[in-house]
C-alpha positions as CSV (number, residue, x, y, z in Angstrom):
1,X,-27.2,166.6,-129.5
2,X,-29.5,163.3,-128.5
3,X,-31.5,161.5,-131.1
4,X,-35.2,161.4,-130.6
5,X,-37.5,158.3,-131.6
6,X,-38.0,159.9,-134.6
7,X,-34.4,159.9,-135.2
8,X,-34.2,163.6,-135.9
9,X,-31.4,165.0,-133.8
10,X,-32.7,167.5,-131.0
11,X,-31.0,170.1,-129.2
12,X,-30.0,169.4,-125.8
13,X,-29.0,171.2,-122.7
14,X,-25.9,173.6,-122.8
15,X,-23.4,170.5,-123.2
16,X,-25.6,168.0,-125.4
17,X,-25.8,165.5,-122.9
18,X,-28.1,165.3,-120.3
19,X,-25.5,164.2,-117.9
20,X,-22.7,166.8,-118.4
21,X,-25.6,169.3,-117.9
22,X,-26.4,167.8,-114.5
23,X,-22.6,168.1,-113.8
24,X,-22.2,171.8,-115.0
25,X,-25.4,172.5,-112.6
26,X,-23.2,171.6,-109.7
27,X,-20.2,172.6,-110.8
28,X,-21.7,176.0,-111.3
29,X,-23.7,175.8,-108.3
30,X,-20.4,175.4,-106.1
31,X,-19.2,178.4,-107.9
32,X,-22.0,180.4,-106.9
33,X,-22.1,179.1,-103.4
34,X,-18.1,180.1,-103.5
35,X,-18.5,183.4,-104.4
36,X,-22.0,184.2,-102.0
37,X,-19.5,183.0,-99.0
38,X,-16.6,185.5,-99.9
39,X,-19.2,188.5,-100.4
40,X,-21.3,187.7,-97.1
41,X,-17.8,187.6,-95.4
42,X,-16.7,190.4,-96.5
43,X,-19.5,192.2,-95.5
44,X,-19.5,190.4,-92.2
45,X,-15.8,191.4,-91.6
46,X,-16.1,194.9,-92.6
47,X,-19.4,195.9,-91.2
48,X,-20.2,199.2,-92.6
49,X,-18.9,199.8,-95.9
50,X,-18.0,202.9,-97.3
51,X,-17.6,203.6,-101.0
52,X,-14.2,203.2,-101.6
53,X,-13.8,200.1,-99.4
54,X,-16.3,198.5,-101.5
55,X,-14.4,199.7,-104.9
56,X,-10.7,198.5,-103.8
57,X,-12.7,195.3,-102.9
58,X,-14.7,194.7,-105.6
59,X,-12.0,196.1,-108.8
60,X,-9.5,194.2,-107.2
61,X,-7.9,191.5,-109.9
62,X,-8.7,188.5,-107.5
63,X,-12.2,189.5,-106.8
64,X,-12.7,190.4,-110.7
65,X,-11.6,187.0,-111.8
66,X,-13.8,185.5,-109.0
67,X,-16.7,187.8,-110.1
68,X,-16.3,186.7,-113.6
69,X,-16.4,183.2,-113.1
70,X,-19.4,183.4,-111.2
71,X,-21.3,185.4,-114.6
72,X,-20.0,182.6,-116.4
73,X,-21.1,180.3,-114.1
74,X,-24.8,182.1,-113.2
75,X,-25.2,181.9,-117.2
76,X,-24.6,178.3,-117.2
77,X,-26.5,177.7,-113.9
78,X,-29.5,179.2,-115.9
79,X,-30.0,178.1,-119.0
80,X,-29.1,174.3,-117.8
81,X,-31.9,175.1,-115.6
82,X,-35.0,177.2,-117.6
83,X,-33.9,174.6,-120.8
84,X,-35.1,171.6,-118.2
85,X,-38.3,173.5,-117.1
86,X,-38.9,175.1,-120.6
87,X,-38.7,170.7,-122.4
88,X,-40.4,169.5,-119.1
89,X,-42.8,172.3,-118.8
90,X,-43.7,173.6,-122.2
91,X,-45.5,171.2,-124.5
92,X,-45.8,173.2,-127.7
93,X,-42.8,173.4,-129.9
94,X,-43.0,176.8,-131.2
95,X,-43.5,178.3,-128.0
96,X,-41.1,176.5,-125.7
97,X,-38.4,177.4,-128.9
98,X,-39.6,181.4,-128.5
99,X,-38.8,181.0,-124.8
100,X,-35.9,179.3,-125.5
101,X,-34.8,181.6,-127.3
102,X,-35.9,185.2,-125.2
103,X,-33.8,183.0,-122.9
104,X,-30.5,182.8,-124.7
105,X,-31.1,186.2,-125.6
106,X,-31.6,187.3,-121.6
107,X,-28.4,185.2,-120.7
108,X,-26.0,186.8,-123.4
109,X,-27.0,190.3,-122.7
110,X,-26.5,189.5,-118.9
111,X,-23.2,188.2,-119.0
112,X,-22.0,190.7,-121.6
113,X,-23.5,193.1,-119.1
114,X,-21.7,191.6,-116.6
115,X,-18.3,191.3,-118.2
116,X,-18.4,195.0,-118.9
117,X,-18.7,196.4,-115.6
118,X,-16.0,194.5,-114.2
119,X,-13.5,194.7,-117.3
120,X,-14.7,197.3,-119.6
121,X,-13.9,200.7,-120.4
122,X,-15.3,202.4,-117.9
123,X,-13.4,201.0,-115.0
124,X,-10.7,204.1,-115.7
125,X,-13.0,206.6,-114.5
126,X,-13.6,204.3,-111.1
127,X,-13.1,207.7,-108.8
């Protein structure tokens, strides 16, 4: 938390520090870039991919782990980015709080959904 001019603590981005948020944004961008390169590389190497090839690749333990890290990185990246946009451009405190709450809910839903895709109980029924 940081103090504003009135001495009241205000919520900052993901880590509570602008410089740590900046570093988190850069680290998450690198993770997402690596994930994108791995995915593009898979399709370039394999060309026309069958369903079975895709399932074998994406549900292998290394890809499930990389996908989990990418989902977490995407959530962190989105939160820092949207928090920055909201605090820079939405001047109404009430509207900004509503937008930030909606963004937190959306990010948590997508995070949970992504984890369930790769680690949920439906994995046993992949055909």
